N, C-alpha and C positions, 0 to 999 in steps of 0.2 A: 752164909757165904760172905767172905771178907771182901769189902769194897777196895779195889786196887787203884793205884795211881796209873793212869794211862801213860803218863810221861815215863814212869819207871818201866812199864811193860815194853814200851817201844825202844827206849835207850838200851835196854838189856837184851834186845834181840836184833842182831844184824840183818836178819832176813825173815820177817814175818810174811813176806810175799804181798798179797793183796788183803786189805782189811776193811771191815765195815763196823762202824760204831753207830748205835741208835740209842736215844734216851730222852730224858726230859731235863731241862735246865733247873738249877737250884731254886730260882725264883718261881718256877712252875709255869712260866709264860710260854715257853717254846718247846716244840718237838724238834729235836736236833739229830742230825745225822752227819757222818763223815765217811768218805770212801777214798782210799789211797791205793796207788799201784807202785810196785817196785820192779826192778829188773836186773838180771845178771848178764844177759846177752845184749849185743848191740841192737838186735831187732826189738827186744823188749824195752830197752832204754830210749829208743827212737820214737817216743810218743809224747803227745800233749792231750790234755782235756780241752774240748771246745764246747760252747753252748749249742744246744740243739733243741729249739722250741723251749718247753718247760724243763727239759732234761739236759743231759750232756752226752757226748760221744768221745771215743778216743780217735785220734788221727795221727798219722805219721808226721813227725816233725820235719824229716827230710825224706820225701817220697822216693828218692833215688836209692835210699838204703833199706827200703822195706822189702824183706825177703819172703815172709810168710804171714799174711794178714789173718789167718784163720782163727787164732785164739787170742789175738791182741787188739783187733779192731772190732769194736762193739759199742753199744749204748749202755753204759753202767747205770744211768738214771733215766727213768721215764715216769710221767705222771698220767694216771688214769682217773679222771674225776678228782675225788678227794683222797686218792691213794697215791703214795710216792713209792716207787719200786727202785731198789738199789741192789745191784748184783755185780759179780766179777766176770760176767761173760754174756753170751748172747741169749742166756736164759731169761734176761730182762724181757726180751721180745716174747718168749714163750709165756711168761707170767702175764704180761700185758694182754696178749691176744686171747688167752684162755679165760682170764678173769673178765675180759670184755664180753665173753660168751657165758658168763655166770658160773664159771668154775671157781673153786677156791685156790688160794695160794698153794696149799699142800697138793691139791689135785693136779695143778699145772706142773709142779715140780716132779710129780710121779712119772711124767713123760720124759724126764731128763736124767742123766747120770754125770759122774765126774768127767773131767776132761781127758781126751784120748792121747795124752802126752807121756807115754811110757818113757822111763820107768817111774815117773813121779805120780802119774794119775792125780793131778791137781784137783782138790775138792772144788765143787761149785758152791760158793757161799752167796746167800741171798737175804734180803730184808724187805719188809713192806711196812709202811707207816700209814695209818688211817686217822685222819683228822677231820672231824665233822661236828658242827654245832657245839663247839667247846669241849668235845670229847676226843680222847686220844688213846690209841692202842697200837701195838706193833708186834711183828713176828719176825723170826730169823730162821734160816734153814742152812743145813750143810748136807751135800751129797758127796760121799767119799767111798773109795774102794775099801774092801774088807781087808784091812792090814796089808795093802799092796796087791791084793788078789783082784785082777781086773774082771774076773768072772762074776763077782758079787758086788752089788752097790748097796751101801747102807745109807738110809735117808733119815735125817733127824730134823724135826721142826720144834721151835721153842716160841711160845706165844706169851706176850706180856700185856695183860689188861690193867688199866688204871696204873700206869707207870708212876713210880715215886719220884718226886722232885729231887734233882741232884744225882739221880742214878741212871746209868746207861749200861749197855751190853756191847761187848767187843768180840768179834769173831774174825779169824784170819786164816789164810790157807795153810801156812807151814808153822811147825813148832820152832823152826830155826833153820839155819843153813845146813846143807848136807847133800850127799849124792847116793841114792836118790833123796829128794827133799822129803822130810817127814811130815805127814799130814797133821793138821790141827786135831787135837784130842779133847774130848769132854764137852761140857756145855759152854755157851758164850760167857766170857769173863765179866763179872760185875765191876764197873769202873765209875770213876768220878766224872761229872760233867761240869761245864762252866757256863755262866750267864752271857758272857761277852763272846760273840761269834768270832771276831777277829783275833781275840786273845786265844781262843780255842784252836783256831786254824794255825796260828803262829806256834803254839805249843806243840801241836801234832807235827808240823813240818820240821821244826827244829829238833824233834825227838827221833825222827826217822834217820836211818843210816845214810850219811852223806853220799857215799858211793852208789848206793842201790836205789835211793828214792827217785821217783819219776814225776808223779803228779798227785795232787790232793784236791778233793772237792768237799766243801762244807755247806750245809743248808740248815737254816733255822726257820721253822714254820710257826707263826703266831697261832696258838691253839684257839684263841677266841675268834679270830677273824679269818684264819686260813691263809693269810698273806705270808709270803716267804721272802727271805733274802739269802743270797748265796755268795760263795767265794771260791775261786779256782786259783791254785798255785801250781805252776809248771816249772820244772827244773830247766827244760829247754825253752829258750826265749829268743 
């Protein structure tokens, strides 16, 4: 599989929707992740990321303009011990709660399906990073309708053990803009990573479509120590 430029992937797609990147920095020191949200409607664009314990949550920027919180207000990032969960919806809580009861990432997601937002049936994308005693692995998942058929849910999980330095994987909700929005296809894209967290965040933010981008979260976890550093960028300030 060819390693892609994340910058080119994003600048070439006006509406990838919501996206998750997970990988390892070229220097091999950090487990890295990024999560971004975009929006076309006023309700979707009226959001910011805020810190919530060790994770983050979405919040209405202007509460008076919030019309339907059901699919836009959730915790995209939560931390369960040495595991960091990153998703595009309230399945973050499902994964957290069921893994806390000794179920696996895949078992937890078997209880969920794509979003009930006909006609798009937006895929639920999820990732989990496991950093412990200098070891690191991660997995990603997508739950999607069967080619737009809401009666069938296709579930795919991709697990990456011993990630290679400088490599990451990128999964997002939509192939591009459209009506209905076309769901992501195939396995997560192999992409380049960067050592510098701030440079990575700036590259991602500047590559997202100016009209549609809403918020970005980036976290780098030191694989040796488990300590992390994070960055949030919100369009609404």
